ROKOL-662436 format. One record per atom (N, C-alpha, C): x, y, z; residue in one letter. Coordinates in steps of 0.001 Angstrom, whole numbers, padded with zeros to 6 digits, always signed. Layout:
% ROKOL-662436
XYZA...
This chain:
% ROKOL-662436
-003461+020383+006744X-002537+019442+006141X-001738+018753+007247X-001659+017409+007228X-000997+016672+008295X+000510+016831+008278X+001057+017181+007178X+002500+017378+007081X+002756+018551+006178X+003976+019074+006172X+004254+020251+005368X+005396+020013+004423X+005451+020828+003390X+006493+020707+002393X+007482+021856+002497X+007561+022461+003669X+008435+023612+003828X+009901+023253+003658X+010226+021972+003830X+011614+021549+003737X+012238+021907+002397X+011444+021926+001345X+012013+022147+000020X+012572+023566-000141X+012213+024463+000749X+012683+025844+000632X+013959+026100+001439X+014381+025087+002200X+015538+025280+003057X+016842+025209+002279X+017841+025917+002750X+019156+025850+002146X+019934+024703+002788X+021015+024300+002141X+021784+023160+002631X+022233+023331+004081X+022637+024539+004492X+023078+024748+005865X+021945+024513+006847X+020737+024901+006423X+019576+024714+007299X+019221+023240+007424X+019475+022477+006355X+019112+021067+006360X+019790+020319+007500X+021036+020695+007801X+021810+019965+008780X+021219+020044+010187X+020396+021059+010440X+019850+021246+011779X+018976+020077+012212X+018251+019473+011261X+017296+018435+011616X+017862+017030+011493X+019081+016873+010964X+019659+015542+010832X+020299+015146+012154X+020080+013898+012591X+020722+013461+013832X+022227+013681+013772X+022824+014175+014890X+024246+014521+014895X+025124+013334+014533X+024708+012142+014980X+025563+010986+014734X+025668+010681+013242X+024600+011006+012470X+024682+010743+011040X+025554+011785+010353X+025535+013029+010869X+026385+014064+010290X+027852+013734+010519X+028152+013135+011673X+029524+012785+011989X+030018+011635+011119X+029106+010810+010656X+029497+009644+009866X+029938+010024+008456X+029178+010855+007775X+029532+011190+006376X+028636+012292+005852X+028846+012676+004637X+028021+013738+004063X+026860+013145+003274X+025729+013836+003325X+024575+013394+002548X+024825+013537+001056X+025634+014494+000690X+025931+014678-000731X+026559+013423-001334X+027469+012815-000618X+028121+011609-001120X+027139+010443-001167X+026298+010342-000135X+025255+009307-000122X+024361+009439-001352X+023959+010677-001616X+023064+010936-002739X+023716+010549-004062X+024943+010944-004252X+025662+010641-005491X+025793+009138-005700X+026191+008417-004664X+026358+006965-004764X+025025+006265-005042X+023969+006744-004392X+022647+006130-004563X+022140+006299-005991X+022210+007514-006521X+021729+007776-007880X+022531+006977-008900X+023834+006928-008734X+024680+006151-009654X+024314+004671-009602X+024107+004183-008408X+023726+002767-008246X+022390+002479-008914X+021426+003376-008710X+020093+003167-009286X+020143+003157-010811X+020868+004080-011394X+020955+004155-012856X+021539+002874-013451X+022434+002226-012737X+023074+001008-013239X+022281-000258-012934X+021517-000242-011859X+020911-001482-011351X+019395-001532-011336X+018713-000470-011755X+017248-000461-011684X+016647-001561-012552X+015591-002150-012034X+014864-003169-012789X+014029-002522-013889X+013802-003265-014944X+012943-002787-016027X+011497-003117-015678X+010767-002107-015244X+009384-002293-014815X+008455-001466-015695X+007255-001963-015990X+006378-001290-016964X+006018+000141-016599X+005916+000442-015312X+005523+001813-014913X+006698+002787-014934X+007882+002292-015257X+009037+003175-015361X+009293+003635-016793X+008423+003225-017702X+008619+003557-019110X+008293+005018-019401X+007291+005553-018716X+006862+006925-019000X+006721+007725-017716X+006473+009018-017876X+006259+009918-016745X+004768+010194-016537X+003928+009393-017139X+002483+009573-017016X+002087+009431-015541X+001579+010484-014914X+001247+010405-013483X+000177+009362-013179X-000731+009126-014128X-001770+008118-013925X-001150+006733-013776X-000219+006398-014666X+000403+005073-014639X+001283+004906-013402X+001968+005966-013027X+002809+005915-011829X+001942+005764-010586X+000872+006533-010531X-000069+006464-009405X-000662+005067-009288X-001113+004502-010414X-001705+003168-010404X-000719+002143-009851X+000522+002208-010311X+001515+001245-009844X+001755+001385-008343X+001824+002613-007847X+002081+002822-006429X+000938+002288-005566X-000288+002465-006025X-001432+001948-005269X-001432+000427-005282X-001157-000167-006441X-001149-001624-006542X-000020-002247-005718X+001102-001556-005638X+002267-002117-004957X+002158-002081-003437X+001160-001384-002915X+000949-001376-001477X+000472-002754-001045X+001204-003394-000167X+000863-004716+000367X+000983-005842-000657X+001594-005578-001819X+001692-006592-002873X+003081-006542-003500X+003601-007684-003937X+004934-007731-004531X+004911-007289-005991X+006077-006875-006486X+006210-006448-007881X+005816-007572-008827X+006279-008781-008559X+005985-009925-009431X+004485-010162-009539X+003790-010041-008427X+002340-010261-008432X+001600-009124-009117X+002127-007905-009007X+001422-006728-009518X+001452-006627-011042X+002558-006971-011679X+002735-006705-013116X+001575-007197-013978X+001116-008457-013856X-000015-008870-014707X-001303-008104-014425X-001546-007755-013172X-002727-006960-012829X-002608-005555-013404X-001429-005011-013316X-001172-003661-013836X-001430-003613-015338X-000889-004578-016066X-001086-004626-017520X-002566-004812-017877X-003230-005694-017162X-004655-005949-017410X-005488-004698-017127X-005187-004038-016018X-005936-002851-015614X-005785-001737-016645X-004553-001529-017129X-004322-000484-018124X-004957-000817-019466X-005054-002085-019788X-005756-002460-021025X-007235-002103-020942X-007799-002260-019754X-009216-001934-019559X-009435-000430-019404X-008529+000220-018668X-008656+001646-018364X-007325+002337-018686X-007053+002610-019962X-005739+003121-020370X-005425+004540-019906X-006441+005314-019557X-006213+006681-019079X-007050+006925-017835X-006748+008005-017146X-007515+008334-015958X-008966+008638-016322X-009198+009135-017527X-010563+009400-017975X-011349+008100-018150X-010706+007084-018715X-011364+005784-018858X-011736+005207-017486X-010827+005368-016521X-011108+004868-015176X-012250+005655-014542X-012258+006943-014719X-013315+007787-014159X-014681+007437-014733X-014718+007087-016010X-015981+006794-016688X-016496+005386-016404X-015667+004521-015856X-016057+003123-015629X-017017+003006-014454X-017821+001954-014481X-018697+001654-013353X-017860+001037-012237X-018278+001258-011002X-017493+000761-009869X-017333-000747-009907X-018390-001472-010302X-018265-002929-010320X-017266-003411-011368X-017079-002644-012447X-016069-002986-013443X-014665-002806-012861X-014494-001733-012107X-013199-001472-011476X-012888-002556-010446X-013877-002905-009642X-013676-003924-008609X-013367-005282-009225X-014005-005594-010334X-013743-006867-011002X-012313-006922-011527X-011829-005796-012054X-010456-005735-012565X-009443-005822-011430X-009853-005396-010240X-008966-005407-009078X-008968-006755-008366X-009944-007590-008643X-010123-008858-007932X-008834-009660-007905X-008445-010065-006697X-007230-010840-006527X-006114-010058-005861X-006185-008725-005921X-005156-007889-005308X-005428-007625-003822X-006691-007812-003411X-007032-007585-002014X-007066-006112-001639X-007359-005850-000349X-007425-004478+000171X-008267-003607-000777X-009535-003970-000906X-010389-003390-001945X-010718-001918-001738X-010478-001410-000540X-010686+000028-000336X-009729+000831-001213X-008574+000240-001552X-007632+000929-002444X-008273+001178-003807X-008980+000166-004319X-009615+000291-005632X-010747+001314-005591X-011492+001334-004514X-012587+002302-004402X-012051+003733-004348X-010999+003930-003576X-010400+005263-003509X-009764+005664-004833X-009174+004697-005517X-008588+004947-006832X-009661+005458-007792X-010815+004811-007763X-011918+005184-008643X-012474+006564-008282X-012628+006815-006985X-013141+008119-006539X-012198+009248-006951X-010899+009033-006720X-009928+010068-007055X-009858+010301-008555X-010020+009228-009332X-009949+009349-010797X-011016+010298-011323X-012178+010277-010718X-013263+011161-011164X-012865+012632-011012X-012208+012957-009907X-011764+014338-009676X-010580+014687-010580X-009630+013756-010701X-008420+014024-011472X-008704+014130-012965X-009665+013344-013445X-010025+013420-014860X-010627+014778-015193X-011334+015342-014249X-011999+016631-014481X-011040+017805-014293X-010149+017698-013312X-009316+018846-012949X-007841+018694-013301X-007415+017478-013684X-006011+017244-013967X-005222+016918-012708X-004011+016418-012892X-003164+016049-011763X-002430+017272-011205X-002586+017559-009920X-001716+018572-009308X-000269+018095-009401X+000657+019014-009501X+002058+018633-009681X+002851+018638-008375X+002137+018813-007279X+002811+018823-005976X+002169+017792-005050X+002958+017331-004094X+002433+016401-003099X+001339+017055-002267X+001498+018342-001996X+000489+019066-001215X-000849+019103-001936X-000827+019176-003260X-002063+019163-004031X-002656+017773-004137X-001820+016774-004339X-002290+015406-004525X-002898+014806-003260X-002369+015193-002111X-002822+014568-000866X-004281+014907-000538X-004847+015867-001234X-006243+016238-001009X-007217+015213-001587X-006734+014299-002427X-007622+013354-003110X-007731+012036-002343X-008859+011315-002513X-009060+010049-001801X-007932+009058-002089X-007421+008440-001034X-006402+007413-001192X-004984+007925-001329X-004813+009232-001452X-003470+009803-001544X-002981+010152-000139X-002183+009269+000435X-001565+009572+001721X-000231+010253+001498X+000534+010491+002577X+001846+011141+002442X+002775+010408+001481X+002799+009073+001562X+003713+008333+000685X+003298+008444-000781X+002051+008107-001099X+001610+008077-002493X+001710+009452-003135X+001303+010487-002429X+001354+011836-002998X+002791+012258-003280X+003698+011925-002388X+005104+012278-002586X+005729+011452-003713X+005353+010188-003789X+005908+009330-004846X+005503+009842-006224X+004220+010135-006410X+003742+010607-007714X+004331+011977-008049X+004349+012874-007070X+004867+014223-007317X+006346+014213-007682X+007109+013356-007034X+008551+013324-007298X+008886+012573-008578X+008233+011446-008828X+008564+010621-009993X+007981+011200-011279X+006743+011665-011213X+006087+012185-012426X+006449+013639-012710X+006595+014441-011655X+006761+015887-011853X+008089+016444-011329X+008905+015585-010726X+010224+016039-010287X+010227+016918-009061X+009150+016894-008267X+009154+017701-007045X+010147+017110-006046X+010912+017960-005417X+011965+017502-004515X+011415+017210-003117X+010673+016131-003028X+010152+015643-001750X+010535+014169-001625X+010872+013758-000425X+011264+012370-000199X+010080+011483+000109X+010254+010183-000118X+009208+009217+000194X+009625+008387+001402X+008642+007792+002043X+008918+006939+003194X+007946+005765+003176X+008448+004607+002755X+007662+003378+002832X+008497+002354+003596X+008048+001112+003623X+008763+000085+004374X+010198-000101+003923X+010425-000071+002611X+011774-000240+002086X+012688+000914+002509X+012175+002137+002407X+012980+003308+002745X+013269+003353+004243X+012275+003016+005047X+012477+002966+006498X+013602+001991+006841X+013594+000842+006187X+014617-000167+006458X+016010+000310+006033X+016115+000861+004825X+017404+001308+004297X+017995+002426+005160X+017202+003438+005466X+017705+004573+006236X+018010+004197+007684X+017190+003326+008260X+017448+002890+009646X+018776+002160+009731X+019052+001304+008768X+020308+000559+008779X+021495+001453+008426X+021322+002267+007393X+022425+003126+006952X+022932+004013+008090X+021987+004580+008882X+022352+005526+009931X+022323+004908+011332X+022043+003601+011415X+022031+002937+012711X+020998+003495+013660X+019803+003757+013140X+018756+004406+013930X+017810+003383+014559X+017828+003322+015872X+016924+002432+016614X+015666+003234+016961X+014839+003424+015965X+013664+004293+016116X+012374+003480+016079X+011417+003900+016886X+010068+003320+016798X+009344+004041+015659X+009642+003637+014433X+009224+004344+013225X+007717+004413+013047X+006979+003622+013764X+005510+003634+013644X+004898+004785+014444X+005692+005446+015283X+005221+006616+016019X+005606+007896+015280X+004823+008938+015470X+004940+010150+014647X+006313+010820+014698X+006833+011076+015892X+008087+011828+015998X+009274+011077+015394X+009491+009790+015725X+010584+009049+015093X+010387+008898+013590X+009141+008731+013169X+008876+008601+011733X+009251+009888+010997X+008985+011017+011632X+009331+012299+011021X+010845+012447+010882X+011599+011866+011801X+013059+011910+011710X+013529+011193+010432X+012910+010057+010145X+013242+009321+008920X+012748+010077+007691X+011562+010678+007800X+011040+011460+006679X+011969+012622+006362X+012516+013245+007390X+013434+014360+007194X+014683+013913+006437X+015219+012759+006796X+016383+012230+006086X+016068+011989+004615X+014905+011402+004361X+014490+011145+002973X+014313+012453+002210X+013721+013449+002862X+013540+014759+002234X+014885+015389+001867X+015846+015277+002756X+017161+015860+002508X+017793+015268+001248X+017695+013970+001115X+018276+013315-000066X+017584+013779-001339X+016252+013888-001299X+015501+014324-002481X+015843+015768-002847X+016082+016582-001845X+016404+017983-002083X+017735+018169-002820X+018590+017176-002767X+019897+017276-003403X+019835+017073-004917X+018648+016732-005442X+018477+016632-006893X+017988+015278-007356X+017483+015241-008603X+016977+014009-009238X+016078+013218-008287X+015008+013843-007757X+014186+013158-006756X+013549+011873-007271X+013244+011821-008590X+012642+010597-009133X+013621+009425-009038X+014929+009695-009222X+015944+008642-009115X+016290+008372-007651X+016324+009422-006867X+016647+009275-005448X+015610+008409-004749X+014334+008742-004938X+013272+008001-004260X+013156+006567-004765X+013203+006408-006084X+013128+005050-006617X+014386+004255-006255X+015520+004951-006148X+016749+004282-005740X+016652+003736-004331X+016105+004534-003406X+015921+004064-002032X+014999+002856-001978X+013899+002936-002719X+012943+001832-002718X+013529+000590-003386X+014267+000798-004469X+014886-000316-005181X+015946-000998-004312X+016702-000201-003603X+017727-000737-002718X+017097-001619-001638X+015982-001145-001080X+015297-001914-000048X+014627-003165-000581X+014197-003113-001843X+013482-004247-002427X+014407-005342-002944X+015630-004977-003325X+016497-005948-003988X+017793-006272-003248X+018287-005371-002415X+019582-005567-001756X+019453-005550-000235X+018918-004464+000295X+018769-004302+001744X+017393-004817+002166X+017177-006103+001940X+015864-006715+002158X+015683-007095+003630X+014472-007466+004030X+014248-007788+005444X+015105-008946+005951X+015313-009968+005135X+016019-011153+005619X+017312-011440+004857X+017216-011578+003529X+018391-011917+002733X+019102-010629+002321X+019991-010152+003179X+020680-008881+002938X+021968-009136+002147X+022162-008376+001068X+023347-008537+000220X+024191-007273+000282X+024835-007080+001424X+025582-005844+001687X+026664-005578+000644X+027239-006630+000096X+028327-006448-000854X+027875-005694-002104X+026573-005724-002395X+026031-005055-003579X+025523-003643-003283X+025578-003232-002036X+024996-001946-001630X+025986-000801-001848X+025542+000304-002421X+026428+001454-002635X+026868+002118-001334X+026153+001831-000255X+026478+002423+001041X+027135+001430+002000X+027567+000291+001510X+028050-000779+002396X+029202-000328+003295X+030126+000461+002760X+031286+000880+003550X+030936+001958+004564X+029749+002541+004433X+029328+003643+005294X+028184+003257+006225X+027696+002042+006083X+026499+001604+006814X+026808+001378+008296X+026141+002124+009156X+026361+002039+010600X+025907+000681+011145X+024762+000193+010661X+024262-001101+011134X+025233-002224+010778X+025825-002149+009597X+026789-003176+009197X+028039-003110+010080X+028525-001908+010339X+029707-001746+011187X+029467-002280+012588X+028238-002110+013074X+027907-002516+014444X+027277-003902+014520X+027290-004626+013388X+026708-005962+013328X+025248-005959+013807X+024506-004934+013333X+023117-004771+013789X+022124-004782+012626X+022567-005282+011470X+021691-005265+010287X+020382-006002+010555X+020476-007158+011198X+019269-007959+011443X+018389-007374+012537X+018930-006415+013279X+018164-005808+014379X+017390-004571+013939X+017700-004067+012746X+017081-002828+012271X+016350-003052+010949X+015252-002324+010734X+014619-001414+011693X+013968-002180+012830X+013655-001459+013901X+012957-002103+015010X+011650-002707+014521X+011263-003786+015135X+010041-004483+014701X+008843-004015+015515X+007827-003634+014808X+006574-003223+015450X+005813-004461+015901X+005300-004413+017111X+004524-005540+017617X+003284-005760+016754X+003067-006984+016383X+001899-007303+015549X+000614-007222+016361X-000449-006876+015655X-001752-006902+016307X-002088-008337+016689X-002650-008479+017857X-003021-009805+018324X-004141-010358+017444X-003997-011610+017039X-005014-012246+016202X-006330-012362+016966X-007402-011985+016301X-008737-012070+016899X-009499-013249+016284X-010180-013984+017127X-010976-015122+016674X-012431-014688+016549X-012968-014840+015345X-014357-014471+015089X-015129-015670+014545X-016335-015842+015025X-017239-016859+014486X-018327-016140+013712X-018338-016389+012422X-019293-015723+011524X-020329-016738+011061X-021602-016356+011185X-022704-017216+010759X-023476-016515+009644X-022928-016580+008412X-023598-015920+007283X-024824-016704+006834X-025834-015952+006424X-027061-016557+005884X-027018-016433+004368X-027108-017558+003683X-027106-017561+002221X-028523-017874+001740X-029139-016910+001080X-030489-017078+000523X-030414-016846-000980X-030870-017822-001744X-030801-017736-003207X-032184-017969-003805X-032567-017081-004719X-033798-017292-005462X-033643-016678-006855X-034153-017368-007838X-034079-016897-009232X-032645-016550-009635X-031713-017401-009203X-030290-017230-009527X-029727-015912-008993X-030338-015430-007913X-029845-014237-007237X-029584-014559-005768X-028621-013871-005179X-028277-014100-003780X-028465-012800-003000X-028906-012944-001757X-029183-011772-000914X-027918-011300-000208X-027660-009993-000294X-026528-009367+000385X-027014-008154+001162X-026221-007730+002139X-026506-006510+002884X-025233-005677+002957X-025396-004377+003157X-024221-003536+003370X-023668-003837+004754X-022411-004171+004805X-021805-004644+006041X-021629-003531+007068X-022451-003595+008101X-022302-002679+009229X-022182-003466+010534X-021897-004774+010414X-021866-005588+011622X-020577-006405+011782X-019816-006621+010734X-018585-007405+010825X-017369-006485+010764X-016271-006829+011449X-015097-005949+011492X-014223-006012+010245X-014538-006897+009327X-013796-007016+008072X-014735-006678+006913X-014157-006317+005769X-014952-005937+004587X-016004-004889+004948X-015592-003892+005702X-016529-002877+006186X-017161-002088+005050X-018464-001833+005198X-019260-001051+004244X-019357-001684+002854X-018954-002932+002734X-019106-003650+001472X-020329-004556+001546X-020796-005022+000395X-021935-005935+000379X-021457-007337+000719X-022021-007901+001789X-021691-009271+002191X-022992-009990+002534X-022889-011245+002909X-024083-011988+003306X-024601-011470+004643X-025907-011431+004831X-026434-011095+006156X-026058-012203+007135X-026143-011919+008405X-025818-012950+009390X-025472-012365+010737X-024779-013159+011516X-024362-012758+012854X-022883-013058+013025X-022253-012323+013931X-020826-012534+014168X-020508-012264+015623X-019538-013004+016153X-019122-012804+017540X-017630-013077+017671X-016985-012332+018555X-015575-012565+018825X-015464-013532+019997X-014620-014540+019857X-014484-015586+020863X-013069-015647+021403X-012917-016250+022560X-011594-016420+023154X-010875-017631+022582X-011644-018653+022248X-011056-019901+021769X-011574-020274+020386X-010785-021002+019651X-011204-021459+018324X-012307-022505+018478X-013386-022380+017710X-014478-023355+017811X-014057-024718+017267X-014604-025748+017842X-014310-027107+017371X-015246-027473+016215X-014802-028370+015389X-015614-028900+014284X-016126-027803+013338X-015279-026843+013055X-015637-025808+012081X-014676-025950+010908X-015181-026469+009796X-014320-026813+008668X-013960-025603+007797X-014818-024599+007791X-014594-023453+006905X-013921-022323+007679X-012796-021847+007141X-011993-020851+007853X-011372-019878+006858X-011214-018631+007275X-010649-017609+006391X-009945-016560+007245X-008886-015958+006704X-008158-014922+007438X-008120-013631+006640X-008416-012522+007307X-008275-011185+006728X-007527-010350+007750X-006316-009907+007391X-005404-009192+008298X-005292-009978+009615X-005676-009359+010743X-005541-010041+012033X-006836-010725+012479X-007786-010877+011553X-009050-011538+011871X-008997-012996+011411X-009102-013903+012365X-009169-015334+012069X-010641-015728+012119X-011218-015990+010951X-012676-016131+010835X-013076-017592+010678X-013910-018069+011578X-014472-019414+011497X-015925-019269+011040X-016278-019998+009988X-017529-019732+009283X-018499-020895+009411X-019707-020587+009835X-020785-021574+009941X-021944-021093+009075X-022059-021677+007880X-023006-021196+006875X-024405-021728+007157X-025395-020837+007025X-026797-021225+007139X-027493-020935+005806X-028114-021957+005238X-028824-021813+003957X-030304-021625+004217X-030898-020573+003627X-032328-020310+003780X-032980-020185+002414X-034165-020723+002305X-034893-020624+001049X-035546-019254+000892X-036051-018749+001998X-036733-017455+001947X-036080-016476+002910X-035963-015245+002459X-035403-014201+003296X-036016-012881+002879X-036499-012133+003853X-037137-010858+003539X-036463-009732+004304X-036586-008543+003757X-036020-007380+004437X-035809-006241+003462X-036019-005035+003928X-035878-003870+003040X-034420-003522+002773X-033543-004065+003605X-032123-003725+003442X-031378-004717+002559X-032089-005647+001965X-031441-006684+001156X-031149-006191-000251X-030009-006603-000769X-029636-006353-002161X-029564-007712-002855X-030441-007936-003835X-030430-009209-004549X-029534-009089-005774X-028482-009871-005774X-027441-009767-006796X-027366-011070-007592X-027270-010933-008913X-027103-012122-009748X-025846-012879-009331X-025950-014197-009249X-024797-015006-008865X-023615-014764-009793X-023916-014555-011047X-022855-014339-012031X-022163-012984-011854X-022814-012070-011107X-022268-010733-010903X-021628-010555-009525X-021634-011615-008712X-021166-011483-007335X-019718-010999-007248X-018868-011526-008113X-017454-011131-008074X-017269-009657-008413X-018156-009120-009246X-018059-007705-009591X-018528-006828-008438X-019542-007300-007721X-020087-006533-006598X-019132-006572-005416X-018612-007756-005136X-017615-007914-004074X-016667-009047-004466X-015459-008692-004909X-014535-009715-005403X-013808-010508-004323X-014112-010259-003059X-013416-010967-001988X-013597-012476-002110X-012510-013202-001931X-012572-014664-002002X-013377-015242-000847X-013574-014456+000225X-014365-014936+001353X-015793-015261+000926X-016407-014388+000130X-017772-014627-000315X-017854-015861-001198X-016871-016030-002051X-016844-017195-002940X-016693-018476-002124X-015915-018393-001071X-015693-019555-000212X-017000-019955+000489X-017733-018959+000952X-019013-019232+001610X-020003-019821+000617X-020079-019207-000565X-021016-019665-001588X-020700-021098-002019X-019434-021417-002044X-019022-022770-002447X-019528-023856-001520X-019914-023475-000310X-020441-024465+000654X-021878-024873+000358X-022578-024069-000417X-024005-024342-000638X-024345-024636-002093X-023436-024375-002995X-023710-024602-004422X-023084-025909-004889X
C-alpha cells in the first residue's frame, strides 16, 4: 500500500507531533474544524451527488469531476445515471456503451477504469474503507478517501487541488506539493481535520471552500470562515500560494494518419506508436516529434502537452492482420475522442 491509514488510530496529543510548529502556534485545529463545518452546512451548493450516501453515485461524481468543472459535469452525470443507475448496470454494460456515454468528458482512461472497477464492485460490494477501495482500478489516494469518508464516514482526509490551495494559504505553507514529502505534510493536515469528526462535511467543506471562495484567481477572503486566521492573507501572500508547479514543456508532433474506408467501415489499429490515446483504437499511420511547427498544416489538435499537427492520407485499400474494421456509425462508441472525428472530417 502506497500510503497508510494509521493516522486514524492516533490520539489528539499524538496528532500535534506531525503538524508544522508554525501552524500550531497560530491556532487550534479544533477551532478550524468547527468553523469549517459550520460554514459548509450554511453555504454548500445543492449538487445531485450530495442527495444520497450511495457510494456508487459519489464515486461516479468524483471520477467525473477530475479535470472537469461542476457545471460541465452535471448533465453528463445525470445522463450517465439514467443509462447506468446502479453499479450493477454499469458492470453489465458493454465497454463501447460506457465510452459513448462518457464522450465529451475527455481523459477516457477514467471511463475504462470506472468500468473495470464496477465489475469487481458489483460482485463483491463496496469496501467501506479507503484502504479497501484503493485496491480497485482507478481508485487513487484521493478517490478512495473521498468515497470512504463521504459515503461511509471514515475519518480520513482528502487532498486534491482545492484542498492543497486552501491548506497552503491557511497555514502559509510554501511547499512543493507535487513532491512526496511536502505533499504528505498537507495530507497530514487534512487527516487531522477529518479525525476531529464529520469527515464527510470536513472534506466536502475543504473542497467547497477551494471551489467557491479560495479560488486560484478570484479570491473572496471576506466570505472565508478562516479569513481572520489565514497566514497567507496576513502576509499578503494569497496570490503566491500554493506554489506553482512548472508546466510540462509543449511537444510538437506531426501525425500522418492513414484513413482507409470500405463498405462504410474504417480501418483502425491499437495505438502502440503515438504518445496520446495510448492503447486505444486509432487510425494507422506514422508520427514524429519535431522541434518546429510545420508550415502549411491546416489541421491541428491538442491533448495535454501534445501539440499535434495532422497530415491525413486517404487510401482506398489497406491490408494487415492488425487492422480493426469499424462501422463509421460506431466510431464514436469505439473511440469517442474528438481527434478521430476531426481527422475523419477531412476525408468525408
